[in-house]
Structure formats: structure tokens, C-alpha cells
C-alpha positions in Angstrom: -57.1 187.1 -10.7 -56.7 183.4 -10.9 -53.9 183.8 -13.5 -52.1 186.2 -11.1 -52.3 183.6 -8.3 -51.1 180.9 -10.6 -48.1 183.0 -11.5 -47.1 183.0 -7.9 -46.8 179.2 -8.1 -43.8 179.8 -10.3 -41.9 181.1 -7.3 -42.2 177.8 -5.4 -39.3 176.2 -7.5 -37.2 179.3 -6.8 -37.5 178.6 -3.1 -37.0 174.9 -3.5 -33.8 175.2 -5.5 -32.4 178.0 -3.4 -30.4 175.9 -0.8 -28.5 174.4 -3.7 -27.2 177.9 -4.5 -26.5 179.0 -1.0 -30.0 180.3 -0.1 -32.4 183.0 -1.0 -30.2 185.6 0.6 -27.9 185.8 -2.5 -29.4 188.3 -5.0 -27.3 186.8 -7.7 -29.6 183.8 -7.4 -32.9 185.3 -6.4 -33.2 188.2 -8.9 -32.5 186.2 -12.1 -34.8 183.3 -11.1 -37.6 185.5 -9.8 -37.1 187.6 -13.0 -37.7 184.5 -15.1 -41.0 183.9 -13.3 -42.1 187.5 -13.7 -41.1 187.7 -17.4 -42.9 184.4 -18.2 -46.0 185.4 -16.3 -46.2 188.8 -18.0 -45.6 187.3 -21.5 -48.2 184.6 -20.9 -50.8 187.2 -19.9 -49.9 189.5 -22.8 -50.1 186.8 -25.4 -53.5 185.7 -23.9 -54.9 189.0 -25.1 -54.0 188.2 -28.7 -57.1 187.0 -30.6 -56.9 183.8 -32.6 -53.7 182.5 -30.8 -54.3 178.9 -29.7 -52.8 177.8 -26.3 -50.1 175.7 -27.9 -48.9 178.6 -30.1 -49.1 180.9 -27.1 -47.0 178.6 -25.0 -44.3 178.4 -27.7 -44.2 182.2 -28.0 -43.8 182.4 -24.2 -41.0 179.8 -24.3 -39.3 181.9 -26.9 -39.5 185.0 -24.6 -38.2 182.9 -21.7 -35.2 181.7 -23.8 -34.5 185.3 -24.8 -34.5 186.5 -21.2 -32.1 183.7 -20.2 -29.8 184.4 -23.1 -29.6 188.1 -22.4 -29.7 188.3 -18.6 -27.9 185.0 -17.6 -25.8 184.7 -20.7 -25.0 180.9 -20.2 -23.4 180.8 -23.7 -23.0 177.6 -25.7 -23.4 175.4 -22.6 -27.0 176.6 -21.9 -28.5 173.2 -22.8 -26.2 171.4 -20.4 -27.7 173.2 -17.4 -30.0 170.4 -16.2 -27.3 167.8 -16.5 -24.8 170.0 -14.6 -27.4 170.5 -11.8 -27.3 166.8 -11.0 -23.6 166.3 -11.5 -22.2 169.3 -9.6 -21.1 169.8 -6.0 -23.2 172.0 -3.7 -23.4 174.9 -3.3 -23.6 175.8 -7.0 -22.3 179.1 -8.3 -25.2 181.5 -9.0 -24.1 181.8 -12.7 -23.7 179.9 -15.8 -25.6 176.9 -17.1 -26.8 175.7 -13.7 -28.5 179.0 -12.9 -29.9 179.1 -16.4 -31.4 175.6 -15.9 -33.1 176.6 -12.7 -34.4 179.8 -14.4 -35.8 177.7 -17.2 -37.5 175.3 -14.8 -39.1 178.2 -12.9 -40.3 179.8 -16.2 -41.7 176.5 -17.5 -43.5 176.0 -14.1 -45.0 179.4 -14.5 -46.2 178.7 -18.0 -47.9 175.5 -16.9 -49.6 177.3 -14.0 -50.8 180.4 -15.8 -51.9 178.5 -18.9 -54.0 176.1 -16.8 -55.5 179.0 -14.9 -56.4 180.8 -18.2 -58.2 177.6 -19.4 -60.4 177.8 -16.3 -61.5 174.1 -16.7 -59.4 172.3 -14.1 -58.1 174.6 -11.4 -56.0 171.9 -9.8 -54.1 171.5 -13.1 -52.4 174.8 -12.4 -50.5 173.3 -9.5 -49.1 170.2 -11.3 -46.2 171.8 -13.1 -45.0 174.0 -10.2 -45.3 171.1 -7.7 -43.3 168.8 -10.0 -40.4 171.3 -10.3 -40.6 172.1 -6.6 -40.2 168.4 -5.8 -37.2 168.3 -8.1 -35.6 171.3 -6.3 -36.2 169.7 -2.9 -34.6 166.5 -4.1 -31.5 168.4 -5.4 -31.1 170.4 -2.2 -31.8 167.6 0.2 -28.2 167.1 1.1 -27.7 170.7 2.2 -31.1 171.8 3.6 -34.7 170.6 4.2 -37.5 172.5 2.4 -38.8 175.4 4.4 -42.1 174.6 6.1 -43.5 178.0 5.2 -43.3 177.0 1.5 -46.0 174.4 2.2 -48.3 177.0 3.8 -47.7 179.4 0.9 -48.7 176.7 -1.6 -51.8 176.0 0.4 -52.8 179.6 0.5 -52.4 179.8 -3.3 -54.4 176.6 -3.7 -57.2 178.0 -1.6 -57.2 181.1 -3.8 -57.4 179.0 -6.9 -60.1 176.7 -5.6 -62.2 179.1 -3.5 -65.6 178.2 -4.9 -68.0 175.6 -3.6 -66.8 172.1 -3.1 -63.3 173.0 -4.3 -62.6 174.6 -0.9 -62.7 171.2 0.7 -60.4 169.8 -2.0 -57.9 172.7 -1.4 -58.1 172.1 2.4 -57.4 168.4 2.0 -54.6 168.9 -0.4 -53.1 171.6 1.8 -53.1 169.3 4.8 -51.3 166.7 2.7 -48.7 169.2 1.5 -48.0 170.5 5.0 -47.7 167.0 6.4 -45.3 166.0 3.6 -43.0 169.0 4.1 -43.1 168.8 7.9 -42.3 165.1 7.9 -39.7 165.2 5.2 -36.6 165.5 7.6 -37.8 162.5 9.5 -38.9 160.3 6.6 -35.8 161.2 4.4 -33.4 160.4 7.2 -35.1 157.3 8.5 -32.5 154.6 8.9 -29.9 156.8 7.2 -27.2 159.2 8.3 -28.4 161.8 5.9 -31.4 162.4 3.6 -31.5 160.8 0.2 -29.6 162.9 -2.3 -31.4 163.1 -5.7 -28.0 163.4 -7.5 -27.1 159.9 -6.5 -29.5 158.6 -9.2 -27.2 160.0 -11.9 -23.7 158.9 -12.9 -21.1 161.5 -12.0 -18.8 162.5 -14.9 -15.6 163.5 -13.0 -12.9 160.9 -13.3 -9.4 161.6 -11.7 -6.5 162.4 -14.0 -4.3 160.2 -11.9 -5.6 156.7 -11.0 -2.7 155.7 -8.8 -2.7 156.2 -5.0 -0.3 159.0 -4.1 0.8 156.9 -1.1 1.9 154.2 -3.5 4.0 156.9 -5.2 5.4 158.2 -1.9 8.9 156.8 -2.3 9.3 157.9 -6.0 8.1 161.4 -5.2 10.3 161.7 -2.1 13.4 160.5 -4.0 12.8 162.9 -6.9 12.2 160.2 -9.5 8.8 161.8 -10.0 9.7 165.5 -10.2 7.3 168.0 -8.5 7.7 171.7 -7.8 5.2 174.2 -6.5 5.5 177.9 -5.4 3.1 179.1 -2.8 2.2 182.7 -1.9 0.0 182.9 1.2 -1.5 185.4 3.5 -0.6 183.2 6.5 1.8 180.3 7.1 0.4 176.8 7.6 2.5 174.0 9.0 1.6 171.6 6.2 -0.5 171.2 3.0 -3.0 168.5 2.4 -3.0 166.6 -0.9 -5.3 163.5 -0.6 -6.9 161.5 2.2 -7.4 157.7 1.8 -9.9 155.8 3.9 -10.0 152.4 2.2 -7.4 149.7 3.1 -7.3 146.3 1.5 -4.2 144.9 3.3 -1.8 146.2 0.6 -2.8 149.7 -0.4 -4.6 152.7 1.0 -6.9 154.2 -1.5 -9.8 156.7 -1.6 -13.4 155.8 -2.2 -14.3 159.4 -2.8 -17.1 160.3 -5.3 -16.1 163.5 -7.2 -18.6 165.9 -8.5 -18.1 168.9 -10.8 -16.9 171.9 -8.8 -17.5 175.6 -9.4 -15.8 178.5 -7.6 -17.6 177.9 -4.3 -17.0 174.6 -2.6 -18.9 172.7 0.2 -18.3 174.2 3.6 -17.0 171.9 6.4 -19.4 171.1 9.2 -19.0 173.6 12.1 -17.4 171.0 14.4 -14.4 173.1 15.7 -12.9 176.5 15.4 -11.0 177.2 12.3 -8.9 180.0 10.6 -8.9 180.8 7.0 -5.8 180.9 4.7 -5.7 182.1 1.1 -3.0 180.8 -1.1 -1.9 181.4 -4.7 -0.1 178.3 -5.9 2.0 178.3 -9.1 2.7 174.8 -10.5 6.2 175.0 -12.0 6.5 171.2 -12.5 3.3 169.2 -12.0 4.9 165.8 -12.2 2.5 163.2 -10.8 0.1 165.9 -9.5 -3.5 164.7 -9.8 -5.1 166.6 -6.9 -4.6 170.3 -5.9 -2.8 170.8 -2.6 -4.2 173.3 0.0 -3.3 174.1 3.6 -6.8 173.1 4.9 -10.2 172.2 3.5 -10.8 174.2 0.4 -14.0 176.3 0.4 -13.3 178.5 -2.7 -11.1 178.1 -5.7 -10.3 180.3 -8.7 -10.4 177.5 -11.3 -13.6 176.0 -12.4 -14.1 172.6 -14.1 -12.4 170.6 -11.4 -13.8 167.8 -9.3 -14.5 167.9 -5.6 -15.2 165.4 -2.9 -18.1 166.9 -0.9 -17.1 165.0 2.2 -13.5 166.2 2.4 -13.4 169.2 0.1 -10.4 167.8 -1.8 -10.0 169.0 -5.3 -9.2 166.6 -8.2 -8.0 167.3 -11.7 -10.4 165.5 -14.2 -9.1 163.3 -17.0 -10.3 165.8 -19.6 -8.1 168.8 -18.5 -4.5 169.4 -17.6 -3.2 170.5 -14.2 -3.8 174.2 -13.9 -0.6 176.2 -14.1 -1.8 178.6 -11.3 -4.7 178.7 -8.9 -5.9 180.5 -5.8 -7.6 178.6 -3.1 -9.2 179.6 0.2 -9.1 177.0 2.9 -10.4 176.4 6.5 -7.6 175.1 8.8 -9.1 173.6 12.0 -7.7 174.6 15.4 -7.8 171.6 17.8 -8.6 172.3 21.4 -6.7 169.7 23.4 -9.4 169.6 26.1 -12.1 169.0 23.6 -10.1 166.2 21.9 -9.4 164.7 25.3 -13.1 164.5 26.1 -14.4 163.5 22.6 -15.6 160.1 21.8 -14.0 158.3 18.8 -16.3 157.2 16.0 -16.6 153.7 14.8 -15.7 152.9 11.1 -18.6 152.4 8.7 -19.2 148.8 7.7 -18.0 149.3 4.2 -14.6 150.4 5.5 -14.1 147.6 8.0 -11.0 145.5 7.4 -10.2 142.3 9.3 -6.8 143.2 10.9 -4.6 140.1 11.5 -4.6 138.8 15.1 -0.9 139.5 15.7 -1.3 143.2 14.7 -4.5 143.5 16.8 -2.7 142.1 19.8 0.2 144.5 19.3 -2.2 147.4 19.2 -3.8 146.3 22.4 -0.4 146.0 24.1 0.7 149.4 23.0 -2.3 151.4 24.3 -2.0 149.9 27.8 -5.7 149.7 28.4 -6.5 153.3 27.5 -9.4 154.4 25.3 -10.1 157.3 23.1 -7.5 160.1 22.7 -5.2 158.8 25.4 -4.9 155.4 23.7 -4.3 157.1 20.3 -1.7 159.5 21.8 0.1 156.5 23.4 0.2 154.7 20.1 1.6 157.8 18.3 4.1 158.4 21.1 5.3 154.8 20.9 6.3 155.3 17.3 7.5 158.9 17.4 9.4 158.9 20.7 9.5 156.0 23.1 9.8 152.9 20.9 13.3 153.6 19.5 12.1 154.0 15.9 13.9 156.0 13.3 13.7 157.2 9.6 15.0 155.4 6.6 17.6 157.0 4.4 15.5 158.6 1.5 17.9 157.0 -1.1 17.5 153.5 0.4 13.9 153.7 1.7 11.5 150.9 1.0 8.3 151.5 -0.9 5.0 150.1 0.3 2.6 150.4 3.2 0.7 147.1 3.3 0.6 144.5 6.1 4.0 143.1 5.1 5.6 146.5 5.4 3.9 147.2 8.7 5.4 144.0 10.2 8.8 144.9 8.8 8.5 148.4 10.5 7.6 146.8 13.8 10.6 144.5 13.6 13.3 146.8 12.1 12.0 150.0 13.7 13.1 151.8 10.6 10.7 153.3 8.0 9.3 156.3 6.3 6.3 158.5 7.0 4.4 156.2 4.5 4.9 153.2 6.7 4.4 155.0 10.1 1.1 156.6 9.0 -0.1 153.2 7.6 0.9 151.3 10.7 -0.8 153.8 13.1 -4.0 153.8 11.0 -4.1 150.0 10.8 -3.4 149.4 14.5 -5.9 152.0 15.5 -8.5 150.5 13.2 -7.8 147.1 14.9 -8.9 148.8 18.1 -12.2 149.9 16.6 -11.4 153.5 15.6 -12.2 155.0 12.2 -8.9 156.0 10.6 -7.5 157.3 7.3 -4.1 158.2 5.9 -3.4 161.7 4.5 -0.7 162.5 2.0 0.5 166.1 2.0 3.5 168.4 1.9 5.5 170.5 4.4 6.4 173.7 2.6 9.8 175.4 2.9 10.4 179.1 3.0 11.8 180.6 -0.1 12.2 184.4 0.1 8.8 186.0 0.5 7.0 182.8 -0.5 7.1 179.0 0.1 8.4 176.1 -2.1 7.3 172.5 -2.3 9.4 169.9 -4.0 9.3 166.1 -4.0 11.4 165.7 -0.8 8.8 167.7 1.1 6.1 165.0 0.8 4.7 163.7 4.1 2.0 161.4 5.4 0.1 161.2 8.6 -3.0 159.4 10.0 -6.3 160.9 11.1 -8.9 159.6 13.5 -12.6 160.6 13.3 -14.2 161.8 16.6 -17.9 162.3 17.1 -18.7 166.0 17.0 -15.2 167.0 16.0 -14.4 165.3 12.7 -11.0 164.1 11.7 -8.2 164.7 14.2 -4.6 164.3 13.0 -1.8 162.4 14.7 1.9 162.4 14.0 3.6 159.0 14.7 6.6 159.5 12.4 9.8 160.2 14.4 10.8 163.9 14.0 7.5 164.7 12.3 6.4 168.3 12.8 2.7 168.8 13.7 0.5 171.3 12.0 0.3 174.8 13.5 -2.5 175.0 16.0 -2.8 178.8 15.7 -2.4 180.9 12.5 1.2 182.0 12.6 2.5 185.2 11.1 3.4 185.2 7.4 7.2 185.3 6.7 6.9 188.3 4.5 7.7 191.9 5.5 5.3 193.5 2.9 2.8 190.8 1.8 1.0 191.3 -1.5 -2.7 192.0 -1.3 -4.8 188.9 -0.8 -6.8 188.1 -4.0 -10.5 189.0 -3.6 -12.9 186.1 -4.0 -15.6 188.0 -5.6 -17.0 186.4 -8.7 -15.3 188.9 -11.0 -11.9 188.2 -9.4 -11.9 184.4 -9.6 -13.9 183.7 -12.7 -11.0 183.2 -15.2 -8.2 180.6 -14.5 -5.2 182.3 -12.9 -2.7 181.1 -15.5 -1.9 184.6 -16.8 -1.6 187.3 -14.2 -2.1 190.0 -16.8 -5.4 188.5 -17.8 -6.8 189.3 -14.3 -5.8 192.9 -13.9 -8.0 195.8 -12.9 -9.5 196.1 -16.4 -10.7 192.5 -16.5 -12.1 192.9 -13.0 -13.9 196.1 -13.9 -15.4 194.4 -17.0 -16.7 191.5 -15.0 -18.2 193.8 -12.3 -20.0 195.8 -15.0 -21.3 192.6 -16.6 -22.6 191.4 -13.2 -24.2 194.7 -12.5 -25.8 194.7 -15.9 -27.3 191.3 -15.4 -28.6 192.0 -11.9 -30.0 195.3 -13.2 -31.8 193.6 -16.0 -33.3 191.1 -13.6 -34.4 193.8 -11.3 -35.9 195.8 -14.2 -37.8 192.7 -15.3 -39.3 192.2 -11.9 -40.2 195.9 -11.6 -41.8 195.9 -15.0 -43.9 192.8 -14.1 -44.9 194.2 -10.7 -45.9 197.5 -12.3 -47.6 196.0 -15.3 -49.4 193.1 -13.8 -52.3 195.0 -12.4 -53.2 197.0 -15.6 -52.7 193.8 -17.6 -55.1 191.9 -15.3 -57.7 194.6 -15.7 -57.4 194.5 -19.5 -57.7 190.7 -19.4 -60.8 191.0 -17.2 -62.4 193.5 -19.6 -61.7 191.2 -22.5 -63.5 188.3 -20.8 -66.5 190.5 -19.9 -67.0 191.3 -23.6 -67.6 187.6 -24.3 -70.8 185.6 -23.9 -74.4 186.3 -24.9 -75.6 190.0 -25.2 -77.1 190.0 -21.7 -73.8 189.0 -20.2 -71.9 191.6 -22.2 -74.2 194.3 -21.0 -73.7 193.2 -17.4 -70.0 193.1 -18.0 -70.0 196.6 -19.4 -71.6 197.9 -16.2 -69.2 195.9 -13.9 -66.2 197.3 -15.8 -67.5 200.8 -15.3 -68.0 200.2 -11.6 -64.4 199.0 -11.4 -63.2 202.3 -12.9 -65.2 204.2 -10.4 -63.8 202.1 -7.5 -60.2 202.5 -8.6 -60.7 206.3 -8.9 -61.8 206.3 -5.2 -65.6 206.4 -5.4 -67.3 204.8 -2.4 -69.6 202.0 -3.5 -72.3 201.2 -0.8 -73.7 197.7 -1.2 -77.2 199.1 -1.0 -76.7 201.7 -3.9 -78.6 201.1 -7.1 -76.9 201.4 -10.5 -78.6 204.8 -11.1 -77.4 206.1 -7.7 -73.9 205.0 -8.4 -73.9 206.7 -11.9 -75.3 209.9 -10.4 -72.8 209.8 -7.5 -69.9 209.4 -10.0 -71.1 212.3 -12.1 -71.4 214.6 -9.0 -67.8 213.7 -7.9 -65.8 213.5 -11.1 -67.4 215.1 -14.2 -71.0 216.2 -14.9 -70.7 215.2 -18.6 -70.4 211.5 -17.9 -73.8 211.4 -16.3 -75.6 210.8 -19.6 -73.6 207.8 -20.6 -73.5 206.4 -17.1 -77.2 206.6 -16.5 -78.0 205.1 -19.9 -75.6 202.2 -19.1 -77.3 201.8 -15.7 -80.7 201.5 -17.4 -79.3 198.8 -19.8 -77.9 197.0 -16.8 -81.2 197.0 -15.0 -83.0 195.7 -18.1 -80.5 192.9 -18.5 -80.6 192.0 -14.8 -84.4 192.2 -14.1 -86.3 192.3 -17.4 -87.6 189.0 -18.9 -86.8 190.4 -22.4 -83.3 189.5 -23.5 -80.9 192.1 -25.0 -79.7 191.7 -28.6 -76.2 192.3 -30.0 -77.1 196.0 -30.7 -77.8 196.7 -27.1 -74.6 194.9 -26.1 -72.5 197.1 -28.4 -74.3 200.2 -27.2 -73.6 199.3 -23.6 -69.8 199.0 -24.3 -69.9 202.2 -26.2 -71.4 204.0 -23.2 -68.8 202.3 -21.0 -66.0 203.5 -23.2 -67.3 207.1 -23.1 -67.6 207.0 -19.3 -64.0 205.6 -19.0 -62.5 208.3 -21.1 -64.4 211.2 -19.4 -63.4 209.8 -16.0 -59.8 209.6 -17.0 -59.8 213.2 -18.3 -61.3 214.4 -15.1 -58.4 213.0 -12.9 -55.1 214.7 -12.4 -52.0 213.0 -13.7 -50.8 211.5 -10.5 -54.3 210.3 -9.5 -54.8 208.8 -13.0 -51.6 206.7 -12.5 -52.7 205.6 -9.1 -56.0 204.5 -10.4 -54.4 202.5 -13.3 -52.1 200.7 -10.8 -54.7 200.2 -8.0 -55.5 196.5 -7.4 -58.8 197.4 -5.6 -61.1 196.3 -8.5 -59.4 192.9 -8.7 -60.5 192.0 -5.2 -64.1 192.5 -6.2 -66.1 189.5 -7.2 -66.3 189.2 -11.0 
């Protein structure tokens, strides 16, 4: 029974790692990981029945079984060993597939091995909790940035601990440890966030491997892209039209250049969801890159939440996708994005957020004075709207000729813009962001594109590049402003797509988006069906493994208990033979009054089940009474005789039961609740 309780400890890491994969509600995560725990527990108990197998050899055999399960059910391929490293270098939520899921399944299996092996040794019950607690702590550290550990997990661990340490003084140890665990889990949200905006992320301890393909700020390339010197061409097929596409946001300004301080992590198909600050609509786009040119990030109409190409990098704060140095720009990709809908009343009432200390920049006094003059004593959105209106409409500003436009967006270019009143979106966006930052607002500059209609789709080329500033508001997030003269704002509501008969929107099931969308023929119905069959096969294998363990755990525990009862001195073996026989009577449904003597129990079983088991049952009861009450000790012969009688009783009892009742008796856990 202790081994079965210890096996439950292997499920604690499953719960701890779940938020990193989107939660326990996804069967693609739950079934394979729980299956790893079940298979490992069953294998450990099975190998414990093998005589002469030392614990170290048994653990190695179970590890081999765990590896086989992972290879067959999860099929991580050649990257299986990279699972732990990818766990700490990938963006959350993780895809419930591949090396990352294989790594978690391995951790849960190893935790189960540690727990069950320690329980089988029966020397230090607390040792059974060390491995599972260590992997549970690792799961909580990995998932800290997306969710706190569930409080019920602490109570579940306490319940298992009490079950493992239920005798004598160990009960007080279990209670003390349980209070410590509950307090730790309950206080985690407050302790982890003390003095911080968010809990400590365990992944921050590891170097992130994603380095951008392009190391130059796209705002510095603005003039070259706009003039066509850096050729760029994209074709977009979308289920709804968006006013503009985002490319990259830059929040760091050093007086000369706007750059990004983003930390990019490895991205799967699923991407971090934006905070639910405002209403948003979803747009799905398939983008074909005809000429990548300087492309280093992947454009999208909003914040990407799902993408068809894996192996990219993603900024968890903005959702922006970057192409790593070790791979080319994908020729085709499908992306699903959230496009916010800004309610003017909410923006009007919202409070702007102050910039973090690391983004603070000492704006020169002349520019700060100019900003104060332009906002005319207003604060918040009215001040920012006045600043944007001054540039876009009221100040007499205009656009430079693309062929003669100046490149640059530093303080020098901002002063030139204020004097000449001529510039490009690059300078207007930078000027607004710097002047608003001088007033104490948190600002950034976004580079993007304004698509043009081309038949049933859209086209983006170099001259469609655009730039605009955004300001962060508490509770809303980043709100865009458009200070460039003649600049078109983004659509506030999802407009109708400009196609009469739009093509079906690509499904974002795992089977549909697993391969890169570079060859349309490679993603046809046949490939989709094959991937669906593979997913179904893996889930079915995991479910089957869990069912096998659930069905086989009780009979296995009974066999293991019988094996232990045959050990010890002859007197203990005789007593064990009688206890095993009583267990068989109990699982068959015989009532066992606490006041009944062994002889009365034997006679009652014979009267109910089969008369021919009375002889062996009564002889075994007599041997039990002699072992329990006689001062004369039994010898090995009497011990062997007792177990021979027990075997005869067991066989006759089984023969007397009908087929269905026989199976119910074999699977009944009733004898396991009895004291050994």
C-alpha cells in the first residue's frame, strides 16, 4: 500500500508543470505525462517481484521502460535529450508535443521511480517524497511567470505524506511537514512578487539561445526600405482586413537610435496570450514572402498568438516573432493575431503609466519645454492627443519627398523636424515618443506596414513601410497614436475582407500547423489525416497505459503483499499465510466480524463458498492459533505446510466463484485497506 501511495507522488510534477503547457485541461499534456507516471509505477512494482534483482538494477530496468514509453508514445525523435534545455529556453505556453513534453514526462517518471523505490525499501518513509518534491519545485519555478502553484496540490501532498508516515511519531512529522508545505504554497504569490512586478522566472537563470537574424534597428533602415534600396515584397491572404501590420516595437532610446531591449525565447506553435486589458478581434493571415530583403521579424496585423512555423524566437512581452540567426526567413507562414479595439471612453479615462527606470532618458531641456508648451496644461490622453494633433493637423507640418527624405530619428533630426516642419513617419513617430517621454509617459516606436489591396489578397512592398508611437496606459496596455500628417489610423472594428469568395481559413489544430507552410502541397488533406492519426495513436497509447496501470495496480499490490508475507521466520510465515487467506475471503465478499475466531472464519467461508475448502482452511486456522498463542515456535516445515493449505484454499475459492465475481474479487481493493 505504501508503494501505491508513493506512486501518487509522481503526479505532483505533472500538476506543477501543467501551467507551462496551458493547464491540466489539455489531454495532449495530461494523458502522456500521467501515462509516464503510471507506466513507471507499474514497471517498478513488477520488477520488485523479481528475485535477486538489486534496487540499482531494478531502477535501471525501469528507466529503460520509461525511455521506451517516451520513444513510442511521445516520439520526440533525435532531439529527445534536448528536452530539459528547451524547457528553460522556450516561451510559454509550450506546445504539448516534442522534446519539451518528453522532458516533463521523463521528470515525472524519474520522480515516480524515486518515490516507489524509497517506499519499497521501507527504511526511511520521508525519502519517498524527496524526488517528487524536487521535480515539483522545478515545475513551479518554470511555470511561475504564467500561474502560481495550485493550493490543493499542497494538501494532496500532505495527504500522501500522512499515508506514508501514519505510524507512531511519524504522524507528528507528517503534520509538521504538511503545515510547512501548505504555508509555502499559500505564501508563494506574495513572497515571489515581493518588491517585484512579477514572480521570479526560473528561466531567467539560463542563457537564452535565440539571437536575431538582423541586428540593425528597422527604424534605422526606414528610409532605405521606403525608397526601395532594400527590396521587400510580401503577399497577404487574410480572413479580415486590418488597417496596418506590425513589424517591431522599440522601447529604448539613446538620443540617436530607437532599439528594442526584447529578450527572445524559443517559440513553438502556440505563443503567449496578451493580457485581457481590452476587447480584441482575431485575424488569421497566410503571408508569402516573395522577397525578404531586410526582413528579420515576421509582420502580423496584431499580437501573434499562434504561428505555423516552429523554431522562431518570440518576445513574451509583445508577442513579436523574430527570425533566429541559424535559419532563413520562412518563405510562407500562417499567423493568428489579436487586434485590440480601443474604446475612446476607456482611453480618455485611463491613467498613463510611468516609464521603468531602465528606460528613462534625460530629454534635453529645450525639447521638454516644447512638449510642455504643446500640451497646453493637459494630462493623460488629452495631452497626448493634443501632441499628435499638433504634428498631424494644426502645426503646418508635411511629408518629405520619399526620394529626398532624410534618414535618422535622433535628437538632431527631431530638432530639424520642429524647425523645417517637414519629415517622414520615422521622424514624426520619434519626435512624438521623445516629447511624450519628456512629459513622463512611457512610450515606444513601432515600425510596420500599411498593406495595399491586390485582387483577392494584399501586397506589402518597401514604400508601404510606416512608423507610429504608442503610449502605455495602466490597465489598457499600449495605445497607438498617429502624429504623421495624412497617416491612416488602424481599424477600430474588424472590417469586411475585400474578397468575394474567401478561401477557407487554415485550421490551427496541431496537425494543420505542424510543418512549415513553404509548400502548399505538403499540407494537403493526406498530410493532415496522417498527423491526426498519429496524434490519435499517441493519445490512445497514453490512455491505454493509464488503464492498464489502474486495472493492474490492485492485483499487483496483492501479489507484492503475499510475497512479503512469505518472508521472515517460520512463525511470521504461518501468520502471513492465514492473513493472505483472510484477504481472499474478504475480497470474495465474506463478512469478517472482529470477534470471530480463525476457526469460525474458516467454517463460515466453507459454508458460503465451497464445502471442500473446509479441511485446508481449518488446518490453516489451527496452525495460525499455534503460531499466535503457543510458546512453541513453528519450524520451516510447518511454514511450508501453512502456505500449501493457503494455496489450496485460494484455488478452491476461485473455482467456486462465477466468472464476473472472480474478476471483481481480483480487482477489489478491499483487502489493501486492512492492516497488514
